[in-house]
C-alpha positions, 0 to 999 in steps of 0.5 A: 138268709133263711129260705121262703119255706120257713116263711110259708110254714109260719103262715099256715092257718094253724100258726096264724090262729096261734099267733092271734090267740097268743097276742090277744091273751097276752094283751089282756093279761098284760093290761091287768096291774100285777099280772106280768108278761112272765106270768102270762107266759108261765100260766099258758106254757102247759098248753104248748107241751102237746104242740110241735116245738115251732108251734109252741114257740110261736104261741109263747112268743105271741103271748110275750109280745102281747103282754108287753104291749098290754101293759100300756093300757093301765099305764095310760088310762090308770097311771099304773104300769100293767107290767114293769116294762110300762113304767116310763109309759105312765110319764106321758101316757096318763097326762095325755089321757087326763087331757082327753087324748087317751084314745090317741095315746093308746093308738100311738103305743100300739104303733110304737109297739109294732115298730119295736117288735119288728125291729127286734125280730129283724135283729133276731133274724139277721144278727143273732150270733154277733149280738149274742157275743155282745151279751157275753162281753158284759160282766159285773162291772158293765152291769154296775155302770149300766145301772149307774147310767140308769140312775142318771135318769132321775134328773129327767124324772124329777119333774123340775125338782132335782133335789126331791128326785134325788131324795126319792131315788135314794129312798128307792136305793134304800128299799132295794137293800131290804132283805138278804144281800145279793152276794154276801147274804147279809141280812139288812133292814129287816128289823127282826121281821121274817117277812122282810127277808125276801126283800121288797118285791118290785112289782108289788112296790110298783103297783103300790107306788103308782096305783094306790095314790091314784085310787085314793085320789079317785075316791077323794075327788068327785070329778071323772079321772079322765076327760070324756070327748063329746063324741067318739073319735074312734082309734084316731089311727090317721092322726097317730100315723102322722105323728109316728111318721114325724117321729120316725127316727125316735121310733127307730132309735128307741127300738135299737136301744130296746134290742141292745138292752134286751140281749143283756141277761137280766136287764129287761124292758123296764131299763130299756124303756127308761133309757130310751125315754131319757134319750128321746127327751135329750134329743128332742127339740121340746124337752120341756113337754116331756112329762106333760103328755108328749107323744114322743115319750110314749113312742120311745118307751113302747117301741123300746120295751117291745124290741126287747122281745126279739132282743131277749131271744138272741142270748136265749136261743144262741147261748142258752142264757135267758135275756129276760124273765119270760125268756127263762120260762120259754127256755124251760118249755123248750128243754121239756120238748127236747130242743137243745138251744145253743150256737148249733140251733140255727143249723141243726134245728133251722126249721124250728128257729126260723119258723118261729122268727117268722111267726114272731113277725106275724104276731107283731103284725097281728098286734096292730089290728088286735091292739087297736080293737082291744084298746078302743074298748078298753079306753071307752070302758075306763072312761065311762065306767062309774067310779063306784065300780072302777075303784073296787075293781082296780083295787081288787086286781092290784091285790090279786096281782101283788099276791100272785107274784110270790103267793104272799099276803105280806106282798099285799101289805107291803104294796098297800103301805108303800101306796100310802107312803107314795100318796103322802110323798105325792102331797109334798111333790115327790114323784114315784118314778125316781123311787121305783128307778132306785128300787129296780137298779139298786140290786143290779148296781149292788151285785155288779159293784160287789162282784167287780170289787171282789174280782178286782181285789183278787187280781190286784187291779181294782182301778182297771176292773172299773175303769179299764174295760172298753165297754165300761169306758163307753158307758161312763162316757154316756153317763158324763154326757147325760149329766153334763149334756143338758147344761152344756146345751143350755149354755150353748143356746144362751151364748147363741142367743146373745150373739144374735141379740148383739 
């Protein structure tokens, strides 16, 4: 375990100020729809070039941590994920806000984010080398099965209509096929349009499917979109702490899931949040409350997506393989400063890496007071602002966010079109969540399947490639359990009730 001198180095006034400033800046940027954590880090990276490597890492890690948490504000208060990692936060966050508990939901998200961030940083501090080996063990086939496991969540996101959920998921998979194929470079479903060659940008689609229908409904209905409490209840910290303690195992389990998913290059917080949400719903005693404003849903997703921060740094620092897109930006900044990442980093540059890890702990702790304060004013502003100001402001931010991803007007048009399609589908009972899930996981599944098939065919061991690898078999077991588990549990419950009745 690293010495106390690294902890003291992280606790200098300069590093504390950097961590606090990074968390605040990241939270504000992450709360704006379309301005992702990657963008928050990328925009502020030039500031770090004149700093010492440890200080630069602390600032970038704090920005990253704050941005992941900041995405919960828009998810809870506007039903629009501020970042892709906050997709699953909308499932229960917005229903809580609609019934007047938005302040409690924001506080629960803050506490869960702190817990997840601490768990991820603890894994980074104590288990970096062995966990990095897990990331190396994942090949194309494992990513394919992981995407398949993610697609089983459609049943949990279908809002009691599995058929419509499956149709939405297939529509999302179809959208993921637009443009140039990941492996073969075939051009598909572009209908001769040069604009569609780049495919459907995920964040733009996310904003369109979630935000535009909300804006249309805001304009169409005279009532406020959120209930207003008769008197201010503050942050409701005590109530949130009691709920968090009652669901402590959910927080710990989701944080571990987020850390493990975070170390897998390319997986990211969106998959971690969806997987942890599904697991929380499966293990809950009241699964029927999920999607209706269950605090456990918010806690699962927010603890998981913040745990990916520490988890993503494990392959980044140990192997030089970015675990998430923001990690790729941070890795580039380290290379500019002449820091060579790799297994020897923890010995040759121990003062840098361990000071940074303690700084990540510091930033996570500072996220609690900063997040509660910003969240309180964000909630009050969103609740009280007139619709005549709210709708144009949010619409402007969605357009800026969609345009800034690739500096493309086409992405803005795609966002608007998908938003109108999403609003129409909502009228017929189709949820946007399965569509987004299919869009995100479709590319991962396709790339893993094609690469796995190619390798298996070349080695004349196609069956063994997909069904003979230990990690693949473990994921397949989880898939079978996720699909068959609820039905078996219902049958067991009915049989038990019938025995008691006899």
